N, C-alpha and C positions, 0 to 999 in steps of 0.2 A: 356185391354183385360187379361184374367187369363186363364191359361191352367186348365181345369176342372179334366180331368184324363186321364191316359194312359191304354190301354188294352192288356193284355199279355195272349195268348193260353198256357195252361199248360198240362201236362200229368196227374199228382196226384193232384187234386183240393185241398183236404184237408192238403196234407203235405204242399203245398205251402202256403196255408192260414197260417198253424201253424208257418211254418218258418219266414214268414214276421212279424205275431204277437209277437213270441217270441223274435225276435233278433232286430226288429226296432220298436217295441211297437205300431205297428198297430192294429187298432180296424176294426173289419168286422162287415158288415151288416148282415141281413138275407139272407140265400142262395137264388137265383132265379134258378128256373128250367122251362124250356119249354118244356113239354112232346112230342110236335109235332116234334121239331127239335134236342131234346136230350141236348141242350145248358144248362149248368149250370154254374153260375157265383157268385163271392164274389166282392163286393166292398171294399177295405181296404182303410182307412182313418189314416193319421200320424197328429201329432201336428201341423204342417204347410204344405203349399204346396198342389199340386195336389193329388188325389186319383189314387189307383192303382185298376183297375179291372182284376181279374184273371178269366179266362173262360176256360171250357172244353167242347168239343163237339165230337160226332163220326166222324171219317173222317179225322181230322185234322193230315197232315203228318209233319214230321220235317223238318226245314229249311234245304237247301243244305250245306252241310260241307264246310269248307274253313275258313283260318284264318281271313279274312276280308269279310265276306258276306255282301251284300246289305241289307239295312233295318236298323232298329232301332239297335244300338249298345250297350248301357247299360242305366241303371238307376242310378242317382247320389244322395246320400243323403249327406247333409251338416251337421255335426257334431258339429261345433262350436270350435274345438280345435285340436291341434295335439295329445293330450292326449287321447281324445275321439276317434280317428282314430286309435291310436295304441291299446286302450282296444278293441273296438268292433273288430278289424282286429284279434286280438288274441284269443279273444272268439269265434268268428266265425271259425277259424283254428282249434280250439278245439273241435268244434262241427262238424268238417269234411269237411268244406266247403274249397276248394282250394284257396291258396294267388296266384294271377296271377302276381301281382305287387306290389312292394311298402312294405311297407309305405317308401315314397320319395317325395322330392321336385321336382316338374316338371319343365321343361323348361318355361313354362307359369305362374310359380310362385305358382301353388296348391301344399298343402301338401294331398297326395292322397295314398289310396291302392285300389287294384282292387281285388275282391274275385267273385268266381261263386257260384250262388244259388244250391240247391239239383238239379236243371235241367239243369245248366249250362249256366244259363242267367247271364251277367255280373252286378255287381254292384259296382261302385266307392263310396268310402267313401272318404268325402274332409272335411278339417278343417274349 
């Protein structure tokens, strides 16, 4: 079985598309728009792994605040080396993304850093 895609509601569809294309080399398909519901989406594809569907529609409210809310927690990208984790972490920080943790070696053996995308969604970068 293969995970096909993960969907994420976003506030600013174009900004988020540009962010993932610029920093994670994603390619995007054609924008989908359903005029009846107002739903707009892009599928973002990466070199390997599942696709990310970013979606926007009227009436979506923010998730409840809290340090550990229920639901999906983060997206993780495997970069292949500690150097690549360090480089992308630095590049994302220079672009204004907050570094929340790391880079560090975790207790379960991962070399990782955690940053937030422009809308605060967590992204884990692993070696």
